[in-house]
N, C-alpha and C positions, 0 to 999 in steps of 0.2 A: 015720674015723667019719663018719656022715652029719651033715648040718646040724642044728643044734639051735635050738629056740625055747624060751626061758626067760622066765617072768614072775614077778616078786616083788611082794609087797605091803608097803607102807611099815611097817605095824604087825604084821608076822609075826615071831615070834621067830627064825625061820630065814632071814630076809631076807638077812643078811650072808653066810651060807653059800651061798645061792642065787646071789648076785652073784659071790662068789668062785669058785664052780664055773663060771659062765659065763666069767669072765675066764681061768680055767685052760684051758678049752677053746679060747678065742681064742688064748692063748699057744701052744697045741699045734697051731695051724693049722686048727682046726675052725671052719667058718662058723657063727656064732652070732647070733641075733636076741634081744637081751636087753631086756626091758621092766621098768621099775620103776614101779609104779602108786601115785602119791602118794595119801594119804588112805584107803587100803584096808587091809583086814586079811585074814588067811587065811580063805578061803571067802566073802569078801564078794560075789563075783560071783553067788552064789546069790540075792542080793536083786535080782531081775530088774527091779524098778521104778527102781533107781538108774541114773542116766545113766552113771556110770563103769563099772558092771557091763555095761551094753549095749555100751560101747566096748570093754571087755575081751573080751567074747564075739565081737564083730565082728572084732577084731584076731586072735583065735585062729582063727576060721573062715577069715579071709583067709590066714593062715600055712599052714593045712592045704590050702587050695586051691592055693597056690603050690607046696607040697611035692608034691602029687599030680599037678600039671601037668608036673613035671620028668621 
């Protein structure tokens, strides 16, 4: 499987499942970049004025750039 980028939000009802999925991929030998964003909720990155949202979007863009450079 290709490398994976996973991001979970602290107050997302599916947070634990997302983290578990990332850990399962890691145990299977898949390279995984797993980010847990404290203080966030599902979809919170849509609030573009929030500093944490800006960091989330920058981190995602950086991960995409790294993946496309390979």
